[in-house]
N, C-alpha and C positions, 0 to 999 in steps of 0.2 A: 295494737296493730296500727301502723301509720295510716294516715288518711289517704283517700284516693287522690292521685295526682291529676290536676286539670290539664286539658288540652294545651299543648305547647310548653308545658313546664319542663324544667330540667330534671332528669332522673339519672343518677349515676349508677352504673353497673360495676361492681367490684368483685374480683376474684380474691378470696381470702383463704389462707392456709395457716393453721396453728396461730390464729389471732393476728396475722400480719397480712397486709394488702399486697397482692401479687400484681394485679392490674386494676386500673380505674379508667372508665370511659364515660363521658357525659353524653347523654342523648336528649332529644326532644320527645315528649310524650305525644303519640298519635292517638291512642285511646287507652283508657283504663277502666276495665270492668271489674276491678278489684282482684278477682281470681286470675284474670288474664290481662297482661300489660303489654301493649304494643309500642315500640320505641323506634326512633329513626336517628341515624347519623349520616354524615356526608363529608366530603373532603374539606380540610381546613380545621377540623376539630382537634384540639390538643388533648392527648390522653397520657397516662402513665403506664409503662410496661417494663418488664425486666430488661436490663441492659444486654443480656445474652440474645434476646429476640431483636431488639432495635439494632444491635451491632451486626447481626446477620443480615437484616434488611439493608443496612448501609453499605456493607462490604461484600455480601454474597458468600461469606466464609461459612460453610456448613459446620465446621468444627466449633464455631461460636454458638450456633443454634443448638448443637448436641449437648452443650454444657448446661442447658436450661434445666433438664430433669435432674441431673446430679445436684445442681445447686438448690433446687426445690427440696430434694430429699435431705440435704444437709442443713436446710434453713438458712442458706447464704445467698441472698440476691440483693441487687441494688436496682431501684427504679430509675428509669430514664424518661425524659419527655419525648413524645413522638407525635407528629401531626398526621392524622388520618388522611389517606389519599386514595385516589383511583376509583373508589366505588361509593355509591349511595346504598345504604343498608337499612332494610326494615327488619325488625326482630320482634319475636313473640316469646314472652316468658309466661308460665302458668298453664300452658296447654297440657303439660305432663310434668310430674315432679322431678323427672330424671333427664330431661333434655329441653333445649330451646330451639326455635326454628328461625333461620335467617334467610332473607332474600337479598342477594348481592346484584347490583346493576352497575357495571363499569361505565364511567363517564365518557369513555372514548368510543362508545358505540358497540363494543364487543357484546356477545350474547350474555344475558344474565344467568345466574345459577342459584340453586337452593343449597342450604347447608344446615344440617342438624347437628347441634353441639351437645354432647353428653356431659352432664355436670351434676354436682350435688344440688339438692333441692334449694331453690332460691328463698331467701328470707327478706321480707320488706324491712327497710330502714327509713329513717327520716330523710336520707339522701336519695334512696332509690331501692336497689336490691343488692344483696350479697349472695354469692354462690362460689363454686370452685370448678374450674374446667377440668374434666377428667381425661383429657387428651385424645379421646376417640371421637371421630366425626363421620357423618354420612353426607355425601354430596350427590346432587342430582341435577340433570339438565333442566332448563327452564320449563320445557314441556313435559317433564317427568318421564320421558321415554327411556332414560338410562339413569342408573344410580350405582354408587360404589362406596365401599368403606374407605376411610382415609386415616392415616396415622396409626394403624394398628401396631406398627413397630414401636412407636413412642408409648402407646398404651401398655404394651408388654414390658417395656423398659421401666415405666412408672410402677408397674406391679412388682417387678423384681426389686426395686429400690424402696418399696413401701409407700410411695406417694399415692398409689391406688390401693386401697385396703381390700381385704376379702369381702367385706360388706359392700363396698362400692362395686366390686366385680359381680357379685350376685345380682345387685340391682340393675346394673347395666346389661347383664345377660338377658333379663326380662324386658328391659326398656328397648333393646334392639328390635325385638319383635313388634312392639307397639309403634315404634318410629316407622318401620317399613310398612306396617299396615296403614298408618296415617297417610303415608306417601302414595301407596298403591291405590287406596280408596279415594285419593284426591280430596281429603277431608281437611277441615280447619283452614289454615292459610293457603294450602295447596288447591283449594277449590276456586281460587281467583287468580287472574293474571295481574300481577303487581307491576309489570314493566312500565306502565304509564304513570305510576305515582311520582309526584314531584314535591319538593320541599315547598310548603305553603309560603306565599309572599308575606314578608314581614317577619319570618322566623330568622332570628340571628343565630350565629354559631353558639351553641351552649358551652359553658365553661365549667371546669372543675372548681369546687370550693377550695379555699386555701388549706383547710384542715382535712382534706379527703383521706390522707393516709393516717391521720391521728384520730378521726372520729371513731366512736366505738364500733366494733365489728360484731357480726353475728356468727354463730358456729357454722 
């Protein structure tokens, strides 16, 4: 088991499928209780993401975005560089084995929001954590007054193409209830208003290591 990450260290979150890196994002460590890892990212951080996703962001062409899941299923994707923009993000892994929680705060003053990302159980690595995004999300207003499911169509498409396995689907079915209960009970990160959190002075932009796509991956 990799050692606990100190405050302010770089920790890389990678999405991994069939032994290959699908995304890689460097964060700064806000806290590490070993079971629970809280990370932060903000505009200006360089990450790696599939070219289908970055192409969609650059062009707005939804046909490019829709190619992402077939490419995943076929094992054909290329990684592109992308600079994170628009939001400061606080993220928690380890609250539940089947999802992470994210607080997004736009830098232009728009209201923040919550995001629950369903994914395979995270594994610690020497770089940070490896997991895999299971395409389904839950979003909520900052005050938790409203919440809604997101990307259920992509999740269904991923199931049809075998990206989401039957075992994944059974786990996510149970995890949906736990995520909604966490939100409705205002437990965990939802118990606190994070809108005033700022990047500590002296924290530089974290960077990906040169071997981020070659370093050993976990299942």
